[in-house]
N, C-alpha and C positions, 0 to 999 in steps of 0.2 A: 629431640625426637630420635628414636632408634630406627635405623634403616632395616627393612625386612625383605627377605628373599622368599619367594613362593615357588613351589614345585607342584605339578609339572609346569614347564614354561609354556607360553602360548602356542609354540609351534609343535608341541608334543601332545600325543593323545593321553599318555599316562606316565607317571614317574618311572624311572629306571633304577635298577640295582646300583648302577654306577653313581647316580646322584645320591642315593641313600648312603652308600659307603662314604662318599665325600662328607656328608653331614656327620656321620658317626665318627669319622677320623679327624675332625677339626681339633686343633690344639690352640688354646684350651677348648675343651668341649663346651658347646653352647646348647642348653636345652631347646627342644623344639616340640611343636604340636602337630600331630597328624589328624587330618579331617577326612573321614571316610564318606563314601557316596551315600551311605544310609543315614548320615547325620551324626554319627558317633565321633567323638574327639578322644584322642589318646595322647597324653603328655609323655614325652621321653625326657626324663630329668638327668639320667646318667648313661654313659655309653654302654655299661654292662646290661642295660635293660633291653637292648635290641641287637639282633644278629641277622645277617644275610650273607649270601655269596655273590661273587661278581656276575654270574650268569643265572642267578635265581629269579624266579617269578614271584617270590614271596619273601616276607621278612617275619621274624618271630619277635614279639614284643612281650616282655614280662611286666606285669602290673604289680608293683610292690604292695600297694594298698589292698587290692582284692586278692592278692596271691594267686593270680591266674596267668596263663600264657596264651597270647593270641597269635595266630598265624594269619597274616594279612596279605592278600594278593595286591600287587602293585596296581592292577586294574581297578581295585576298589578304593584307591587313595584319590580323593578329590583334590586335596591341597595339603601341603606341608608348609607351616609357617616357622621361619627361623630368622634369627638376626643375620643381616648381610655380613659376609666375611669382611674383616678389616685388613687393610693393606699396610 
């Protein structure tokens, strides 16, 4: 069974840019899935598909298949599912 980490954590209202940057910068990169409050799901398969800044309220996600760019507010992220980091 694979350990899974979900964001935001129970004590937080919504995900933060800092948490997203931590996911983006994992070595080796592990794909993750973003679940939005409207029910949409976005898979991030590669680190170049997502961008954000440390104080940003949004992240930009490029969808290779549909060839579109989405700008997503952290307030609209219900959950991010990723493998738990290994020690």
